[in-house]
C-alpha positions, -999 to +999 in steps of 0.1 A: -031-549-470-062-531-483-087-557-495-093-538-528-055-538-536-053-575-527-084-585-547-073-565-578-037-575-576-045-612-573-073-612-599-052-593-625-021-614-616-040-646-623-053-630-656-018-621-666-006-656-658-034-672-678-027-647-707+010-656-707+002-694-706-022-690-735+002-670-756+030-695-748+007-724-758-004-707-790+031-699-801+042-734-792+014-750-812+014-726-842+052-720-847+075-722-817+103-704-837+083-673-829+096-675-793+127-656-805+107-630-825+116-596-810+085-579-825+061-604-809+079-599-776+075-561-779+037-566-787+033-588-756+053-563-735+030-535-747-001-555-737+014-560-702+020-522-700-016-515-710-029-540-685-008-523-658-024-489-666-059-505-666-052-522-633-039-492-614-066-470-630-093-494-619-078-497-584-077-459-581-113-457-591-122-484-567-105-464-539-127-433-547-100-418-569-075-416-541-044-438-543-010-435-526+022-444-543+025-474-521-010-487-531-004-481-568+030-498-565+017-527-545-013-536-567+008-538-599+037-555-582+014-582-567-002-588-601+032-588-619+047-614-595+017-637-596+015-635-634+053-642-637+053-671-613+024-688-632+042-682-665+075-696-653+059-726-637+042-734-670+073-728-690+093-752-668+066-778-672+063-774-710+100-773-718+114-797-693+087-823-689+062-821-717+085-814-747+122-812-737+132-815-774+115-781-781+139-764-756+169-779-774+156-765-808+149-731-792+183-729-777+198-737-811+175-711-828+185-685-802+222-692-808+218-690-846+198-658-843+223-641-819+253-651-840+235-639-872+227-605-857+263-601-845+276-610-879+251-586-895+263-558-874+299-565-881+311-580-848+346-593-848+349-631-855+366-636-821+336-620-803+312-641-824+331-673-815+332-663-778+294-658-777+289-690-797+309-710-771+292-693-741+257-697-755+263-733-766+267-743-730+236-725-717+202-740-714+178-710-715+148-731-706+162-751-676+144-746-643+174-726-630+174-703-660+137-699-658+140-689-621+168-664-630+144-650-656+117-648-629+140-627-607+147-604-636+110-601-643+103-593-607+129-565-609+113-551-641+079-554-625+090-534-595+105-507-618+073-505-638+052-505-606+072-476-593+066-457-625+028-464-623+029-454-587+044-420-596+019-415-625-013-425-606-006-413-570-031-388-557-019-355-543-047-356-518-036-390-506-005-375-490-023-350-468-026-376-440 
C-alpha cells in the first residue's frame, strides 16, 4: 500500500473515530434523547461526507494530483473502517458497561418514536402492534447489534468510497 494512502487513511480514520466519540459523549452528557434525532444524524452524516471529500482531495494533492480509483477508494475506505471501529468500541463500552440504563431508555425512546411516526403516517394498528412487539425484544445497543451496525457502516463506507473514487480518479492515472 502506498505510504501516503496509508498515512492519510489512518490519520483521518483516527480523527473520524475521535470525532464520533466526542459527538457521542456530548450528546450523552447534554441530552441523550438526541441520539434518535434524525436531523442531528443528517448533520453528522454531512460532516462525514465533507471529511471524505477533504481526505480524498488532500490525498490526490499529496500524490501530485494523480490518483487512481483504487487509491481514492482505499484511502476513504481505510479511514471509514477505522473511524467506525473506534466509534462502535466506544458505544459498546458506554452503553453496556459504563451506563447500561441509558441503552434501556434509548431502546424505549426509539420504540416510542417509531410507533409515533407510524401512527402519524396512518399505519394500520396491526402493523404498529407487530413493530412494537418486534422492537420490544431488540436491544439496539448490545455488542451484537453494534457489530451488525458496524457491518452496515462498512458497506456504506465502501459505497461512498466508490463514489469518491469515481469523482476524484485522474484520467492520466490510467495510462499505465
